[in-house]
N, C-alpha and C positions, 0 to 999 in steps of 0.2 A: 492592766491592758493598755492604758494610755502611755505608761512608761515604756512598755515593749514597743509600741508604735513609734514613740519618740526615739528610742534607740535605733530602730530600723531606719528612721528618717535621717538620723545623724550619720549612720553608716553609709547610706546611699549618697548623702551630701559629701562625705569624705571621699567616697569612691569616685564621684563625679569630679571632685577637685584633683584627685590623683590622675584622672584620665582626661583632663581638660585639654583643649587644643594647645594652650600655652605650654603646658607641661610636655605634651607630645612633641611640640616644636623644639623645646629645649633639649629633650632627650635625643631627637633627631640630629640637632646640631652637635651635641656632645659626642654621640656615636660616630657621626661623620668626621668630626675633627680627630677622634682617636684612630679611626681607620686610616685617615689620610696621613696622620703622623707615623703610624706603623708602616704604611706603604713607603713613606719617605725614608724611614730607617732601613728598610730592606733594599731600596734602590741605592741609598748612599753606601751601604756596606758592600753591595755587589759591584757598583761602579768604582768605588775607591780601591777595592781589591784588584780588579782588572787593570786599572790605571797604574796602581803601584807596581804591579808585576811587569807592566810594559815600560813605564817611564823610568824605573830604576834599573832596567837592564843595562849592563855594562856597554854593550854594543851601541845602544841608543844614546847613552850619555857621551861616550867617546865621539860618536858621530857628530853630536851637537858641539862638543868642545872643538873639534877640528874645523867646523864651520865658522865659529867665532874667531878662531886663531887666524884663519885665512882672511876674514874681514879685517882683523887688527893689522895684519901684515900689509894689506892693501892700503889701509888708512895711513900707516907709518910711511910707506913708500910714497904715497901721493903728497903727503904734507911734509915729508922729510923731517919726521919727529925724532928727537934724540931721547935716550932712555931717562934722562934727568928732567925732561919736560913733563912734570907730573900733572900740571893743569890740563894740558892737551890730552894726556892719557885718560885722566879722570873724566873729562867731558865726553870722551868716546864711550867709556864704560857706562855713564849715565844715560847715554842715548840708547844703549842696548837694553837697559831696564831690568834684565833678569839674571845678570851675571856679576860675580865678584872676580877681580883680577889680581894676581900676585906675580910680580916680575922679579927675577933673580939675575944678577950679573956678577961674573967672577966668583960664583959660589955663595953670594950673599943677597939677601932681599933688598931691593931698592924701591919697591912700590907695593902698596897695599891699598886697594880701592876701598876697603872697609874703614880704613883710618888714614885718609889722604893727607890730613894736616900734620901727622906725626913725622918726625925726622927719622925715617927708617934707615937713612944712610949711616946714622950714628949708632943705631941699635945693633948693627952687624949680626942679623939673624941668618945663620948658615942654612943653605939649601938642604944639607944632610939631615937636618932635624925632621924633614918631611919626605923621606925617601920613598914612602909608600904612595905618594901622590904621583900623578901623571904630568910630565912636563913636555912642553912643545917649544921648539926653537922659533924665535921671532927676531929678525934682524932689524935693529934700529939704525939711524944714520950714524951713530957713534959706535956701533959694534953689535955682536950677537948677544942675545939674552935667552933665558929660559922662562916661560910663563906657565902658570898653573891657573886653571879656571874652576870656579864653583858656580854652577848655574841652577836656577829654579826653572828648569825647562818645561816642567809640567804645570806651572802656575796657571797659565791661561786655560789649560784643559780642565783643571780642577774648578775654576770659576764657571766655565761653560757647563760642566756637569752639574754643579750646584744649581745653576739657573734652571736647567732642564728638569732636575729633580723637584724643585720647588713648583714649577709650572705643572708638571704631571700630578703631583700630590694635591695641588689646589684644584686642578681640574677634576680629580677623583672626588674631592670634598664636595664640589659643586654638583657633580653627577648624583651622589648619594642624596644630597639635600633635595635636588629636583625630583628624583624618583620618589622620595618620601612625600613631598608636596603634591606630586602628580596623583598619588593614591587618594589624597583628600579631595583634590580637584575633580577626580572622577566621580567621587561620592556626591559632591555638590552638583555636578552636572546631571547625575542620575536623579537626585531629588528634584532638580528643576524640571527634568523631563516628566517625572511622575506627577508633579504639580500641574503641568500642562494637561496631562491626561485627566486628572480630577476636574480641572476647569472645564474640560469638554463634556463632563457629565458621567464619566465612567467611575461611579463610586464603588464598584466591586473590585477595582484595581488596588491592591495593598501597597502601602508606602514602605520602602525598604528601610529597615532599622539595622544599622551596622555600627558596632562599637558602643562606647559608654560616655562619649564626650558631648559637647554642646549640640553638635550636629545630630547625634543620635537622639538627644532629648527633643530637638526640633522635629525630627522624623516621627517620633512617638506621638508628639502633640498633633501633628498633621494627620497621622493615621487614626488617632482618637477622634478628631473632628470629622474625619471621613465617615467613621462608623456611626457617630452620633447623628450626623446629617442624613445618613442612609436610613437609620431607624426612624428619624423624624419624617422622612418622606414616606416610609412604609405606613406609619400611623395615619398620616394625612390621606 
């Protein structure tokens, strides 16, 4: 009989450990984190799909290309840049931050912003090797050239989208955690209200027992004290 009672006691203790407030809080944090991560994955997939469809559209890309070509032409005319002034051209490219620039003259490449230090004049890279690319005319002080642009035009949009996705996911995580904590806070508030009722002398008012954690054990103890005190008063 004692062994049976001991086993029951051990089982109850283990059950209380499994349902303790600390374990419930950990479970709430893990669940909220997983849910927020899932939401981030869905947002990222949907946002990136829409942005890829728009930002890789040929009309959008060519429109951006033409905008930078006009800016380059204005810069060349204002500063009277010649096509061999690679330092001035490279500085302009660096100011734009999101483009790579390739310049061809007389059918050969004379500038590559990705490798500005290399002697492209000597390499004699013919323009015909990249006939599938789109070229735009830019007139330098020493003659006409053909330029090709490669731009990461959607870079800033991807960064903004990432920031928004992270903020929304973190806000969702906080919301789930606060909702879970709010449930416990409601129970604590309810116990506090019931204790005030008992302090007023209403010993027939039962204490709410909810769950199997430390708060539930506290509520059970309070209700047992209420019953004992009520019986004591009856005997007196």
